[in-house]
C-alpha positions in Angstrom: 3.2 0.9 -11.6 6.5 0.7 -13.5 7.4 3.3 -16.0 7.9 2.1 -19.6 10.6 4.7 -20.1 12.5 3.2 -17.2 12.0 -0.3 -18.5 13.5 0.7 -21.9 16.5 2.5 -20.3 17.2 -0.1 -17.6 15.9 -3.4 -18.8 18.7 -5.5 -17.2 18.1 -3.8 -13.9 14.4 -4.7 -14.1 15.2 -8.3 -15.1 17.4 -8.8 -12.1 14.9 -7.0 -9.7 11.9 -9.0 -10.8 13.9 -12.2 -10.7 14.3 -11.6 -7.0 10.6 -11.9 -6.7 10.7 -15.4 -8.3 9.0 -14.3 -11.5 9.9 -16.5 -14.5 10.4 -15.4 -18.1 10.9 -11.8 -17.0 12.6 -10.8 -20.2 9.7 -11.9 -22.3 7.2 -10.0 -20.1 9.2 -6.8 -20.4 9.7 -7.2 -24.2 6.0 -7.6 -24.5 5.5 -4.3 -22.6 7.9 -2.5 -24.8 6.3 -4.0 -28.0 2.9 -2.8 -27.0 4.3 0.6 -26.1 5.9 0.7 -29.6 2.5 0.0 -31.1 1.0 2.8 -29.0 3.6 5.2 -30.1 3.3 4.4 -33.8 -0.5 4.6 -33.6 -0.3 8.0 -31.8 2.2 9.3 -34.4 -0.1 8.3 -37.3 -3.1 9.8 -35.6 -1.3 13.1 -34.9 -0.2 13.2 -38.5 -3.7 12.7 -39.8 -5.2 15.2 -37.4 -2.6 17.8 -38.5 -3.3 17.1 -42.2 -7.0 17.3 -41.6 -6.6 20.6 -39.8 -4.6 22.1 -42.7 -7.2 20.9 -45.3 -10.1 22.3 -43.2 -8.5 25.7 -43.1 -7.9 25.7 -46.9 -11.6 25.4 -47.6 -12.4 29.0 -46.8 -9.7 30.3 -49.1 -10.8 28.0 -52.0 -14.4 29.2 -51.5 -13.2 32.8 -51.8 -11.4 32.0 -55.0 -14.4 30.2 -56.4 -12.6 26.9 -56.8 -15.7 24.9 -55.9 -14.6 21.7 -57.5 -11.5 21.6 -55.4 -13.6 22.5 -52.3 -15.6 19.3 -52.9 -12.4 17.3 -53.3 -11.0 18.6 -50.0 -14.3 17.8 -48.2 -14.2 14.3 -49.5 -10.6 14.0 -48.3 -11.3 15.5 -44.8 -14.2 13.0 -44.5 -11.9 10.1 -45.2 -9.3 11.5 -42.8 -12.0 11.8 -40.1 -13.0 8.2 -40.5 -9.4 7.1 -40.4 -8.7 9.3 -37.3 -11.8 7.8 -35.5 -10.6 4.3 -36.2 -7.0 5.2 -35.0 -8.4 6.8 -31.8 -10.4 3.7 -31.0 -7.3 1.5 -31.6 -5.1 3.8 -29.5 -7.6 3.7 -26.7 -7.5 -0.1 -26.7 -3.7 -0.3 -27.0 -3.3 2.2 -24.1 -5.7 0.2 -21.9 -4.0 -3.1 -22.8 -0.6 -1.5 -21.9 -1.9 -0.2 -18.6 -3.4 -3.6 -17.7 -0.1 -5.3 -18.4 1.8 -2.9 -16.3 -0.8 -3.4 -13.4 0.2 -7.1 -13.4 4.0 -6.4 -12.8 5.1 -5.7 -9.2 7.6 -3.1 -8.1 11.4 -3.6 -8.6 13.0 -4.5 -5.3 15.8 -2.2 -3.9 19.3 -3.5 -4.4 19.6 -4.3 -0.6 16.6 -6.7 -0.7 17.8 -10.2 -0.2 17.0 -13.1 -2.5 14.4 -15.5 -1.2 11.1 -17.2 -1.8 9.3 -16.8 1.6 9.4 -15.6 5.2 12.1 -18.1 6.0 14.5 -16.2 3.7 14.0 -12.8 5.4 17.1 -11.1 6.9 17.1 -10.4 10.6 18.5 -6.9 11.0 18.1 -6.8 14.8 16.8 -9.0 17.5 16.7 -8.5 21.3 19.3 -10.5 23.2 17.0 -12.1 25.8 13.6 -13.5 25.2 11.2 -13.8 28.1 10.4 -17.2 29.5 7.2 -17.4 31.5 7.4 -21.1 32.1 5.0 -23.9 31.1 2.1 -22.4 32.9 1.9 -19.3 30.7 -1.5 -19.0 29.0 -2.0 -17.9 25.4 -4.1 -14.8 25.0 -7.2 -16.7 23.8 -7.3 -18.2 27.2 -6.5 -15.0 29.0 -9.3 -13.1 27.4 -11.8 -15.7 28.6 -10.4 -15.7 32.1 -10.5 -11.9 32.4 -13.7 -11.5 30.3 -12.2 -8.7 28.1 -12.7 -10.0 24.5 -15.5 -12.3 23.3 -15.1 -14.2 20.1 -18.4 -16.1 20.5 -20.4 -12.9 20.6 -18.5 -11.6 17.5 -19.2 -14.9 15.7 -23.0 -14.5 16.5 -23.1 -11.0 15.3 -20.8 -11.1 12.3 -18.9 -14.4 11.9 -15.4 -15.8 12.7 -12.7 -13.2 12.9 -14.8 -10.3 14.3 -14.2 -10.1 18.1 -16.2 -8.0 20.6 -14.0 -6.0 23.0 -15.5 -5.6 26.5 -14.8 -3.6 29.6 -11.1 -3.2 30.3 -10.4 -5.0 27.0 -12.2 -2.2 25.1 -10.6 0.5 27.3 -7.1 -1.0 26.6 -7.8 -1.1 22.9 -8.9 2.6 22.9 -5.9 3.5 25.1 -3.4 2.1 22.6 -5.1 3.9 19.7 -4.8 7.2 21.6 -1.3 6.5 22.7 -0.2 5.8 19.1 -1.9 8.9 17.7 -0.4 11.1 20.4 3.0 9.8 19.8 2.6 10.5 16.0 1.4 14.1 16.7 4.4 14.7 19.0 6.6 13.5 16.1 5.3 16.0 13.6 2.5 14.0 11.9 -0.8 15.6 10.8 -3.8 13.5 11.9 -6.3 12.6 9.2 -9.6 10.8 9.7 -10.3 9.3 6.3 -13.3 7.3 4.9 -13.1 3.5 5.4 -14.8 2.9 2.1 -12.9 3.7 -1.1 -13.7 3.6 -4.8 -12.1 1.5 -7.5 -9.7 4.3 -8.6 -8.3 4.6 -5.1 -7.7 0.8 -5.0 -5.8 1.0 -8.3 -3.9 4.1 -7.1 -2.2 2.3 -4.3 -1.9 -1.1 -5.9 -4.6 -3.0 -3.9 -6.4 -3.5 -7.2 -6.3 -5.7 -9.2 -6.9 -7.8 -6.0 -4.8 -10.9 -6.8 -4.9 -12.3 -3.2 -8.6 -11.9 -2.6 -8.0 -9.6 0.4 -10.6 -6.9 -0.2 -14.3 -6.8 0.7 -16.3 -5.3 -2.2 -19.7 -3.8 -1.6 -22.3 -5.5 -3.8 -23.2 -3.9 -7.1 -20.8 -1.0 -6.5 -17.2 -0.1 -7.3 -16.7 0.5 -3.5 -14.4 -1.5 -1.2 -13.8 -1.6 2.5 -10.2 -0.6 3.2 -7.6 -3.2 4.0 -5.4 -0.5 5.5 -5.5 3.3 6.0 -2.7 3.5 3.5 -5.3 3.5 0.7 -7.3 6.6 1.6 -4.4 8.5 3.1 -2.2 8.1 0.0 -5.1 8.7 -2.4 -5.5 12.2 -0.8 -2.8 13.1 -3.3 -4.1 11.3 -6.4 -3.8 13.6 -9.5 -2.0 16.3 -7.5 1.1 18.3 -8.4 2.9 19.5 -5.2 5.5 22.2 -4.7 8.9 21.1 -3.4 8.3 23.5 -0.5 5.3 21.4 0.6 7.5 18.3 1.1 7.8 16.2 3.1 4.1 15.3 3.9 3.6 13.3 7.1 0.1 12.0 7.8 -1.2 9.6 10.4 -4.7 8.0 10.5 -6.5 5.6 12.7 -9.1 3.3 11.0 -10.6 -0.1 11.3 -9.2 -2.4 8.6 -11.0 -5.2 6.8 -9.4 -8.2 5.2 -10.9 -11.4 3.9 -7.6 -13.3 4.6 -8.8 -16.0 2.1 -7.6 -19.5 3.0 -5.7 -18.4 6.1 -7.6 -19.9 8.9 -6.2 -22.7 11.1 -4.7 -23.5 14.4 -1.7 -21.2 13.8 -3.9 -18.1 13.6 -6.0 -18.5 16.7 -7.5 -15.6 18.7 -6.1 -12.2 17.8 -3.4 -13.5 15.5 -5.5 -13.0 12.4 -8.8 -11.2 12.1 -11.2 -10.0 9.4 -11.6 -6.7 11.2 -9.0 -5.0 13.2 -7.8 -1.5 14.3 -4.6 0.1 13.1 -2.8 3.4 13.3 -1.0 4.1 10.0 1.7 6.6 9.0 2.0 7.8 5.4 4.8 9.9 3.9 5.0 11.7 0.5 8.7 12.4 0.0 11.2 13.8 -2.5 12.9 10.9 -4.4 16.3 11.9 -3.1 15.3 11.6 0.5 12.9 8.7 0.6 15.4 6.1 1.9 16.6 8.3 4.7 12.9 8.8 5.5 12.3 5.0 5.5 15.1 4.6 8.1 13.5 7.4 10.3 10.1 5.7 10.0 11.6 2.4 11.1 13.3 4.0 14.1 10.0 5.7 15.1 8.1 2.4 15.0 11.0 0.7 16.9 10.6 3.4 19.6 6.9 2.6 20.0 7.6 -1.0 20.6 10.3 -0.2 23.1 7.8 2.1 25.0 5.5 -0.8 25.3 8.4 -2.9 26.7 7.9 -5.7 24.3 10.7 -8.0 23.0 11.1 -7.5 19.2 13.0 -8.0 16.1 13.4 -6.1 12.8 13.5 -8.0 9.5 14.4 -6.9 6.0 12.0 -8.8 3.7 13.3 -10.9 0.9 12.1 -10.5 -2.7 9.6 -13.4 -2.5 7.9 -12.1 0.8 7.5 -8.4 -0.1 4.2 -6.8 -1.0 3.4 -6.3 -4.6 4.0 -2.6 -4.5 7.0 -2.3 -2.2 10.6 -1.6 -3.2 12.0 -2.3 0.3 10.1 -3.4 3.5 11.1 -3.8 7.1 8.9 -5.9 9.3 8.7 -5.6 13.0 7.8 -8.7 15.1 7.2 -9.0 18.8 7.8 -12.2 20.7 4.8 -13.9 22.3 6.2 -15.6 25.4 3.1 -17.8 25.8 2.8 -18.9 22.2 6.6 -18.9 21.9 6.4 -17.4 18.4 7.1 -14.1 16.7 4.0 -12.0 15.7 4.2 -9.4 13.0 3.0 -6.0 14.3 4.2 -3.6 11.6 5.5 -3.3 8.1 7.2 -0.1 6.9 7.8 0.2 3.2 9.2 2.5 0.5 7.3 2.2 -2.7 9.5 4.7 -4.5 7.6 6.0 -7.6 5.5 2.9 -8.1 2.3 4.2 -6.4 3.0 7.8 -7.5 3.0 6.7 -11.1 -0.4 5.1 -10.7 -1.7 8.1 -8.7 -0.1 10.7 -11.0 1.4 12.2 -7.8 4.0 14.7 -8.9 6.0 17.7 -8.1 7.8 20.5 -10.0 11.5 20.5 -9.7 13.8 23.6 -9.7 13.8 23.6 -13.5 10.0 23.6 -13.6 9.9 20.0 -14.8 7.2 17.7 -13.5 8.6 14.6 -11.7 7.1 11.7 -9.8 7.3 11.7 -6.0 8.0 8.8 -3.7 5.4 7.3 -1.2 6.1 5.4 2.0 3.9 4.0 4.7 4.0 2.0 7.9 1.9 0.4 10.6 2.4 2.4 13.8 1.0 0.1 15.1 -1.5 -2.7 14.2 -3.4 -3.4 17.4 -4.5 -7.1 17.6 -1.1 -8.8 17.8 0.3 -5.9 20.0 -2.6 -6.5 22.3 -2.0 -10.3 22.3 1.7 -9.8 23.2 0.9 -7.2 25.9 -1.6 -9.7 27.5 0.6 -12.7 27.2 4.0 -11.2 28.2 2.6 -9.3 31.2 0.5 -12.0 32.8 1.0 -13.0 36.4 -0.8 -15.8 38.3 -3.8 -13.5 39.1 -3.5 -10.4 36.9 -2.3 -8.8 33.7 0.1 -5.8 34.2 -0.3 -2.8 31.8 2.8 -1.3 30.3 3.7 2.0 32.1 3.4 4.0 28.9 -0.3 3.3 28.8 -1.3 4.0 32.4 -2.4 7.6 31.7 -4.5 6.3 28.8 -6.1 3.3 30.5 -6.8 4.7 33.9 -5.7 1.4 35.4 -2.4 -0.4 35.9 -3.6 -4.0 36.0 -6.4 -6.2 34.9 -7.1 -8.2 38.1 
């Protein structure tokens, strides 16, 4: 959530930033925010003045009683009664104005970093790096949705019977390969200084608002009937909300957590031929890394996170590219996002397998996640997160890129985890 003080001080910067996201009439939106905040401030000032006056009058009653000035006591009581009624009305107004201001701020996305390119959609993303040579398996290469049937390792029909479309059943060596990748990703994170967390996969409404998944504008989240509970779309939500309403010491920074969870997404309106098989699911597994960082160090940390994710893809021997997302393709809460995509040699397309983002203070302001600086002042922290990695498309690329005529070869990095080198 943007800070009103920053909007006031850097309005032009906010206008330019939000324009990168393709938002029209940005100036009017920001003026409305400032206007509502002015109303909040004036109402608060009047309320504080009335409460102070009422307090003084209340204290005077005792002295007037001692002096026997009973008529004046009655006058003061009448006055304090009027002030109480006025303060009650102002308190109700203030609560409504504050809620209105917060709801308006919830509707405004984060300001993109200055390095974020202009653009409307994925076609405008900037390629930061791409491998030189892409694999060519020839015209006989099978996409993963054919391979999984041939080797009987994933069953979509069973998943459809049990749950519906987008809920696959992993079987035999398919299940073992899935588990092997989870353990491999977690072990790599632990070796790189992360603390493993096993969070709940159901979160409350406050948690959804804390990280920006709520209000849910894209219809992504599954809500449990008659509750304020939601299935998580990513481990980012519970891992970041560990620090909601927390004030940290600078000595506790940086915080580096990793968690493995199933993730649930409705993916409304996304089904079609271009998202067959594992390319898009309603339920999938993901290992997520989350950082809480000092504001002065968050962009150095983002680059380190991106390098770490790049290293995982290299260990799996997959062809990949790194993208800097344009303003129109970034998530609502991000200030800067790198996407990593691996090349599917059978589908002949790029598959997104990770996003790593710096949210700056946007989530921290919602979460009230702060630290005390050297002067003892309370300041907002920065939050970052990244997929390290999301399994379905990684698995699809591993199956497709390592297929032979009569087997699928397993990347060497996974041999100790799978217990087998090929799926024959």
